[in-house]
Backbone as CSV, one residue per row, in Angstrom:
resi,resn,N_x,N_y,N_z,CA_x,CA_y,CA_z,C_x,C_y,C_z
1,UNK,3.820,-24.197,79.481,4.389,-24.227,77.671,2.724,-23.880,77.499
2,UNK,1.850,-24.249,78.053,0.189,-25.041,77.273,0.074,-22.841,77.611
3,UNK,0.717,-22.229,77.553,0.171,-20.636,77.941,-0.022,-20.200,76.718
4,UNK,-1.351,-20.135,76.667,-2.362,-19.516,75.124,-2.089,-17.972,75.103
5,UNK,-1.291,-16.956,74.264,-1.584,-15.872,74.470,-2.498,-15.305,73.231
6,UNK,-2.470,-14.271,73.758,-4.069,-13.500,72.407,-3.501,-12.274,72.624
7,UNK,-1.971,-12.223,71.830,-2.069,-10.878,71.346,-1.391,-11.133,69.530
8,UNK,-2.020,-9.945,68.820,-2.118,-10.041,67.306,-0.732,-9.184,66.912
9,UNK,-0.435,-9.080,66.303,0.785,-8.314,65.430,-0.546,-7.334,64.825
10,UNK,0.483,-6.403,64.596,0.802,-4.960,64.550,1.227,-4.309,63.578
11,UNK,1.158,-3.019,63.225,2.434,-2.771,62.205,1.755,-1.410,62.226
12,UNK,2.389,-0.650,61.759,2.368,1.571,61.513,3.947,1.726,61.803
13,UNK,3.725,2.324,60.659,5.279,3.303,59.688,6.166,1.764,59.670
14,UNK,5.976,0.905,58.721,6.922,0.127,58.826,7.795,-1.179,59.434
15,UNK,7.297,-0.826,61.138,7.175,-1.509,62.047,6.436,-2.426,63.020
16,UNK,6.724,-3.342,63.386,5.690,-4.398,64.004,5.173,-4.731,65.685
17,UNK,4.564,-4.165,66.269,4.161,-4.322,67.334,3.084,-5.768,67.726
18,UNK,2.341,-5.571,69.169,1.455,-6.436,69.259,0.420,-6.238,70.721
19,UNK,-0.846,-6.397,70.096,-1.945,-5.764,70.836,-2.122,-6.842,71.494
20,UNK,-3.182,-6.326,72.695,-4.496,-7.638,73.393,-5.586,-7.714,72.673
21,UNK,-6.205,-8.525,73.010,-7.542,-8.103,73.077,-8.417,-6.770,72.873
22,UNK,-7.640,-6.468,73.708,-8.515,-4.973,74.147,-8.164,-3.844,73.191
23,UNK,-6.820,-4.086,72.561,-6.526,-3.388,70.959,-5.562,-1.813,71.714
24,UNK,-5.135,-2.698,72.798,-3.954,-1.811,73.570,-2.654,-2.150,72.979
25,UNK,-1.929,-1.473,73.078,0.025,-2.321,73.147,0.696,-2.431,73.733
26,UNK,0.955,-3.663,74.068,1.762,-4.341,74.575,2.679,-4.458,74.602
27,UNK,3.648,-4.672,72.855,4.840,-4.827,72.888,5.089,-3.938,71.233
28,UNK,5.757,-3.216,72.007,6.332,-1.742,70.940,6.719,-2.010,69.753
29,UNK,6.091,-1.459,68.941,6.646,-1.330,67.624,7.746,-1.010,66.805
30,UNK,8.665,-2.543,67.415,10.240,-2.017,67.008,10.555,-3.229,65.809
31,UNK,9.843,-4.146,65.369,10.314,-5.522,65.370,10.001,-5.295,63.343
32,UNK,10.853,-5.897,62.304,10.808,-5.280,60.778,9.907,-6.656,60.634
33,UNK,9.705,-7.915,61.182,8.952,-8.126,61.209,8.243,-9.584,61.960
34,UNK,7.516,-9.888,62.037,6.645,-11.138,63.057,5.632,-11.884,62.679
35,UNK,6.012,-13.330,63.377,4.649,-13.710,63.003,3.622,-13.670,64.517
36,UNK,2.707,-14.777,64.599,1.950,-14.772,65.280,2.630,-15.945,66.943
37,UNK,1.365,-15.468,67.711,2.359,-16.474,68.883,1.781,-17.563,68.527
38,UNK,2.798,-18.565,68.811,2.769,-20.024,69.258,2.638,-20.722,70.304
39,UNK,1.876,-20.687,70.913,2.080,-20.627,72.786,2.859,-19.444,73.081
40,UNK,3.835,-19.758,73.577,4.104,-18.385,73.871,5.459,-17.460,73.514
41,UNK,5.766,-18.330,71.547,6.602,-17.342,71.391,5.976,-16.590,69.571
42,UNK,6.814,-16.078,69.943,6.679,-15.497,68.243,8.565,-15.216,67.892
43,UNK,7.921,-15.535,66.348,8.857,-15.011,65.377,9.218,-14.095,65.339
44,UNK,10.751,-13.075,65.431,10.340,-11.112,65.141,11.684,-11.231,64.144
45,UNK,11.709,-10.162,63.404,13.169,-10.032,63.063,13.497,-8.714,63.165
46,UNK,14.456,-8.553,63.618,14.879,-7.206,64.728,16.547,-6.631,64.349
47,UNK,16.785,-5.996,63.422,18.412,-5.577,63.275,18.746,-6.660,62.050
48,UNK,17.850,-6.911,61.145,18.577,-7.879,60.217,18.706,-9.379,60.585
49,UNK,18.490,-9.481,61.874,18.366,-11.648,62.549,16.953,-12.097,63.200
50,UNK,16.222,-13.190,62.498,15.660,-13.320,63.553,15.135,-14.470,64.667
51,UNK,14.726,-14.367,65.392,14.337,-14.975,66.936,13.379,-15.196,67.580
52,UNK,12.964,-15.686,68.606,11.895,-16.390,69.331,11.737,-14.641,70.181
53,UNK,10.461,-14.217,70.569,10.351,-13.519,71.417,9.365,-13.809,72.583
54,UNK,9.115,-13.250,73.942,8.310,-14.008,74.345,7.144,-13.196,74.611
55,UNK,6.092,-12.786,75.479,5.235,-11.822,75.955,5.251,-10.859,75.923
56,UNK,6.864,-10.589,76.728,7.431,-9.312,77.237,8.143,-8.268,75.667
57,UNK,8.435,-9.149,74.431,8.952,-8.259,73.161,10.188,-8.598,73.499
58,UNK,10.939,-9.491,74.627,12.073,-9.939,74.875,12.890,-11.023,74.064
59,UNK,14.034,-10.632,73.495,14.128,-11.836,72.493,14.552,-13.193,73.781
60,UNK,13.927,-14.447,73.705,14.958,-15.784,74.085,15.479,-15.899,72.988
61,UNK,16.922,-15.363,74.060,18.479,-16.197,73.215,18.618,-14.895,72.258
62,UNK,19.591,-15.621,71.568,20.123,-14.692,70.600,19.246,-14.819,69.544
63,UNK,18.802,-13.356,68.703,18.512,-13.444,67.281,19.555,-13.303,66.584
64,UNK,19.529,-14.609,66.021,20.952,-15.164,65.192,20.657,-15.897,63.996
65,UNK,19.182,-16.175,63.193,18.875,-16.937,62.115,18.419,-15.841,61.444
66,UNK,18.769,-16.094,59.989,18.625,-15.750,58.226,17.937,-15.635,58.291
67,UNK,16.593,-16.695,58.921,14.776,-16.247,58.768,14.441,-17.632,59.478
68,UNK,13.656,-17.583,59.816,12.654,-18.692,60.895,11.376,-19.291,59.846
69,UNK,11.277,-20.116,58.844,10.087,-21.068,58.683,8.562,-21.136,59.812
70,UNK,8.255,-22.280,59.160,7.258,-23.161,59.829,8.118,-23.444,61.640
71,UNK,7.251,-22.946,62.387,7.004,-23.862,63.565,6.183,-23.462,64.625
72,UNK,6.558,-24.639,65.692,5.214,-25.001,66.535,5.314,-25.074,67.654
73,UNK,4.968,-25.549,69.351,5.567,-25.722,69.964,6.406,-25.950,70.625
74,UNK,6.845,-26.954,69.299,8.378,-27.828,70.035,9.324,-28.021,69.144
75,UNK,8.889,-27.406,68.506,10.462,-27.456,66.849,10.204,-26.229,66.298
76,UNK,11.331,-25.915,64.994,10.946,-24.583,64.136,12.549,-24.850,63.129
77,UNK,11.822,-24.595,62.021,12.546,-24.522,60.811,13.581,-23.830,61.095
78,UNK,14.440,-23.215,60.713,14.867,-21.918,60.801,16.353,-22.049,59.173
79,UNK,16.902,-20.778,59.397,18.191,-20.735,58.232,19.222,-20.211,59.207
80,UNK,20.119,-20.774,59.387,21.340,-20.245,59.452,22.697,-20.145,58.496
81,UNK,23.425,-19.380,57.928,24.626,-19.277,57.232,24.474,-19.880,56.208
82,UNK,22.956,-19.805,55.532,22.582,-20.297,54.127,22.231,-21.646,54.476
83,UNK,21.501,-22.236,55.779,21.376,-23.542,55.485,20.517,-23.522,56.491
84,UNK,19.295,-24.527,55.992,18.329,-24.928,57.057,18.247,-25.810,57.430
85,UNK,18.393,-25.650,59.336,17.773,-26.822,60.536,16.755,-26.569,61.176
86,UNK,16.741,-28.042,61.743,15.456,-27.992,62.075,16.425,-27.918,63.770
87,UNK,15.238,-26.903,64.820,15.786,-26.718,66.176,14.541,-26.665,67.110
88,UNK,14.950,-27.554,68.455,13.867,-27.192,69.722,13.579,-25.758,69.897
89,UNK,12.412,-25.757,70.741,12.262,-24.654,71.575,13.543,-24.136,72.516
90,UNK,14.465,-24.673,72.363,16.092,-23.946,73.693,16.870,-23.362,71.976
91,UNK,16.611,-24.063,71.054,17.616,-23.184,70.119,18.433,-24.387,69.698
92,UNK,18.119,-25.602,70.018,19.047,-26.819,69.642,19.397,-27.713,68.628
93,UNK,20.209,-27.781,67.867,19.739,-27.950,66.623,19.069,-29.789,66.762
94,UNK,18.415,-29.986,65.931,17.973,-31.600,65.970,18.361,-32.242,65.193
95,UNK,18.759,-33.501,65.223,19.124,-33.855,64.116,18.444,-35.309,63.346
96,UNK,16.680,-35.086,63.702,15.729,-35.173,62.529,15.403,-34.906,61.343
97,UNK,16.134,-33.892,60.738,16.565,-33.502,59.130,15.843,-32.234,59.175
98,UNK,14.388,-31.788,58.266,13.905,-30.568,57.647,12.765,-30.827,57.875
99,UNK,11.413,-30.338,58.359,10.687,-30.866,58.193,9.558,-30.516,56.412
100,UNK,9.219,-31.153,55.766,8.939,-30.862,54.834,7.309,-30.172,54.280
101,UNK,6.954,-29.328,53.705,5.702,-29.628,54.041,5.289,-29.494,51.950
102,UNK,5.099,-30.672,51.017,5.018,-30.245,49.439,3.694,-30.068,49.614
103,UNK,2.598,-30.743,50.086,1.427,-31.170,49.963,0.700,-30.058,51.103
104,UNK,-0.425,-29.423,50.174,-0.755,-28.660,51.592,-0.685,-27.616,52.120
105,UNK,0.297,-27.105,51.813,0.901,-25.833,52.402,-0.147,-24.897,52.645
106,UNK,-0.532,-24.978,50.681,-1.913,-23.862,50.648,-2.972,-23.934,51.549
107,UNK,-2.934,-24.769,52.415,-4.209,-24.695,53.145,-3.793,-24.599,54.185
108,UNK,-2.643,-23.843,54.167,-2.649,-23.203,55.586,-2.789,-21.758,55.308
109,UNK,-2.795,-21.058,54.762,-3.077,-19.497,54.098,-3.799,-19.666,53.433
110,UNK,-4.676,-18.723,53.279,-5.571,-18.653,52.091,-5.529,-17.477,51.366
111,UNK,-6.094,-18.190,50.202,-5.693,-16.624,49.286,-6.477,-15.719,49.447
112,UNK,-6.644,-14.531,49.410,-7.161,-13.507,50.066,-8.762,-13.541,48.385
113,UNK,-7.826,-13.749,47.568,-8.833,-13.517,46.675,-10.252,-14.373,46.138
114,UNK,-9.771,-15.217,47.746,-11.357,-16.741,47.843,-12.352,-15.956,48.698
115,UNK,-11.437,-15.049,49.375,-12.604,-14.221,49.917,-13.462,-12.303,49.724
116,UNK,-12.197,-11.773,48.944,-12.445,-10.518,48.461,-12.279,-10.758,46.670
117,UNK,-12.347,-9.301,46.250,-12.756,-9.350,45.078,-11.695,-7.835,45.068
118,UNK,-11.219,-7.895,44.226,-9.967,-6.710,44.610,-10.767,-5.801,43.148
119,UNK,-11.724,-4.522,43.650,-12.042,-3.741,43.353,-11.280,-2.367,43.263
120,UNK,-10.897,-1.775,41.714,-10.016,-0.244,42.420,-9.242,-0.584,42.600
121,UNK,-8.164,-1.884,43.017,-7.159,-1.924,43.774,-7.640,-1.600,45.578
122,UNK,-8.454,-2.289,45.397,-9.136,-1.933,46.934,-9.677,-3.297,47.177
123,UNK,-9.735,-3.979,48.227,-10.044,-5.818,48.684,-11.257,-5.733,48.612
124,UNK,-11.862,-5.975,48.778,-13.495,-6.044,49.059,-14.065,-7.113,49.354
125,UNK,-14.360,-7.440,50.697,-15.229,-8.661,50.838,-16.543,-9.392,50.484
126,UNK,-16.331,-10.767,49.401,-17.018,-10.987,48.753,-18.860,-10.722,49.072
127,UNK,-19.950,-11.524,49.121,-21.266,-11.201,49.379,-21.614,-12.100,49.606
128,UNK,-20.811,-13.513,49.697,-21.350,-14.779,50.494,-20.419,-14.311,52.251
129,UNK,-19.279,-13.733,52.463,-18.276,-13.785,53.201,-19.654,-12.162,54.076
130,UNK,-19.554,-11.675,53.452,-20.594,-10.543,54.336,-21.873,-10.546,54.431
131,UNK,-22.220,-11.515,53.941,-23.576,-11.979,54.672,-23.410,-13.304,56.089
132,UNK,-22.427,-13.400,55.620,-22.594,-14.483,56.904,-22.063,-13.833,58.251
133,UNK,-21.405,-12.501,58.154,-20.618,-11.581,58.958,-21.687,-10.500,59.268
134,UNK,-23.066,-10.471,58.582,-24.341,-10.285,59.111,-25.020,-10.949,59.887
135,UNK,-25.415,-12.098,59.094,-25.670,-13.529,60.312,-24.908,-13.496,61.385
136,UNK,-23.956,-13.581,61.722,-23.490,-13.540,62.972,-23.822,-12.242,63.945
137,UNK,-23.783,-11.792,63.254,-24.374,-10.070,63.828,-25.382,-9.411,63.688
138,UNK,-27.122,-9.829,63.973,-27.287,-9.314,62.921,-28.042,-8.148,63.292
139,UNK,-28.012,-7.482,64.921,-27.651,-5.737,65.233,-27.121,-5.050,64.456
140,UNK,-26.232,-5.700,64.068,-25.058,-5.216,64.033,-25.480,-4.019,62.579
141,UNK,-24.954,-2.572,61.733,-24.880,-2.031,61.220,-24.054,-1.787,59.753
142,UNK,-23.518,-3.451,59.231,-22.517,-3.294,58.833,-22.757,-2.853,57.812
143,UNK,-21.585,-1.856,57.048,-22.065,-1.853,55.570,-20.273,-2.477,54.882
144,UNK,-20.234,-3.039,53.702,-19.582,-3.109,52.789,-18.298,-2.602,52.927
145,UNK,-18.666,-0.811,53.136,-17.331,-0.041,52.687,-15.970,-0.662,53.989
146,UNK,-16.700,-0.867,55.465,-15.734,-1.633,56.580,-15.578,-2.920,56.558
147,UNK,-15.867,-4.079,55.062,-14.637,-4.768,55.058,-14.607,-4.881,53.526
148,UNK,-13.380,-3.860,53.700,-12.867,-3.192,52.187,-11.609,-2.464,52.440
149,UNK,-10.517,-3.498,52.337,-9.083,-2.790,52.377,-8.376,-2.372,51.377
150,UNK,-7.600,-1.923,51.879,-6.034,-1.471,50.844,-5.554,-2.499,50.340
151,UNK,-4.922,-3.787,51.359,-4.188,-4.971,52.178,-4.192,-5.682,52.449
152,UNK,-4.427,-7.051,51.840,-4.596,-7.962,52.678,-3.784,-8.857,52.801
153,UNK,-2.924,-9.824,53.661,-1.918,-10.742,53.601,-1.892,-11.835,54.635
154,UNK,-2.314,-13.208,53.580,-3.163,-14.608,54.868,-2.195,-14.794,55.559
155,UNK,-3.293,-14.587,57.142,-2.170,-15.559,57.688,-2.443,-16.975,58.964
156,UNK,-4.080,-17.322,58.275,-3.596,-18.390,58.207,-4.740,-18.564,56.788
157,UNK,-5.756,-20.241,57.597,-6.914,-20.433,56.221,-8.260,-19.731,56.462
158,UNK,-8.206,-18.557,57.786,-9.310,-18.194,58.439,-9.339,-16.591,58.791
159,UNK,-8.042,-16.397,58.299,-7.422,-14.921,59.138,-6.510,-14.270,58.437
160,UNK,-6.217,-12.538,58.367,-5.751,-12.151,57.571,-5.747,-11.106,58.180
161,UNK,-4.386,-10.254,57.960,-3.603,-9.214,58.251,-3.850,-8.124,57.473
162,UNK,-4.595,-6.851,57.548,-5.520,-6.185,57.030,-5.401,-4.520,56.624
163,UNK,-4.716,-3.995,55.877,-4.334,-2.554,56.080,-5.770,-1.516,55.775
164,UNK,-6.192,-0.672,56.653,-7.060,0.163,56.073,-6.332,1.692,56.477
165,UNK,-6.509,2.578,55.698,-6.426,4.244,56.358,-5.247,4.059,57.234
166,UNK,-4.236,3.670,56.395,-2.520,3.252,56.638,-2.356,2.960,58.283
167,UNK,-3.134,1.825,58.635,-3.241,1.227,59.525,-2.937,-0.273,59.765
168,UNK,-3.065,-1.206,60.362,-3.310,-2.916,60.628,-4.081,-3.166,61.402
169,UNK,-4.268,-4.328,61.651,-5.147,-5.156,61.646,-5.520,-6.690,61.599
170,UNK,-6.484,-7.016,62.364,-6.711,-8.448,61.818,-8.012,-8.627,61.702
171,UNK,-7.804,-9.814,60.495,-9.501,-9.752,60.317,-9.635,-11.046,59.698
172,UNK,-10.542,-11.618,60.950,-10.991,-13.172,61.151,-12.131,-14.013,60.220
173,UNK,-12.356,-14.286,59.354,-13.582,-14.935,58.685,-14.398,-15.437,59.627
174,UNK,-15.989,-14.716,59.413,-16.579,-16.310,60.855,-16.886,-15.935,61.930
175,UNK,-16.247,-14.610,62.417,-15.836,-13.819,64.151,-16.429,-12.770,63.751
176,UNK,-17.291,-12.708,64.961,-18.531,-11.438,65.200,-18.037,-9.803,65.273
177,UNK,-18.272,-9.597,64.358,-18.019,-7.835,64.179,-16.534,-7.933,63.894
178,UNK,-16.081,-6.719,63.836,-14.647,-6.274,63.401,-13.632,-5.870,64.453
179,UNK,-12.060,-6.471,65.091,-11.778,-5.688,65.340,-11.253,-3.916,65.466
180,UNK,-11.251,-2.869,65.902,-10.611,-1.591,65.748,-9.284,-1.790,65.763
181,UNK,-8.940,-0.698,64.820,-7.547,-0.862,64.038,-6.942,0.506,64.755
């Protein structure tokens, strides 16, 4: 259960799959929506229902939920037949009620406008974060156009799904360099 997977969501033609750190496609583009992997599983939507997948892209049990909200290595909040419930890793309903996040939820995901400026319908990395990128890799030939994206979707407080040239990738703040799309 302590297996940390370095797989990253990537989209193409409105379908999602996963790539490894080398950028190799390891789970085909077949899902309508996906989350990041938390330990050894990720949430995924396929044919209108959500479930959890393993590192081979196979569902663990049935994909039977209307939606999946917050989840960690031990439990998840799911919506089934219009009702929210908390389940364990095996899909068994827990009697502890729903985990609630009233304060602090916005800190889990970063606001893209905290790090990007919207210029001509493009997201351009702000000067401070661009200077940090250059500082982290002084020998790079980064240009601001390398950090200009058509779409920016927050994943966490420091990472985003970004779209450039009709391809999706992952951008992590204060990470040395960019991963190719």
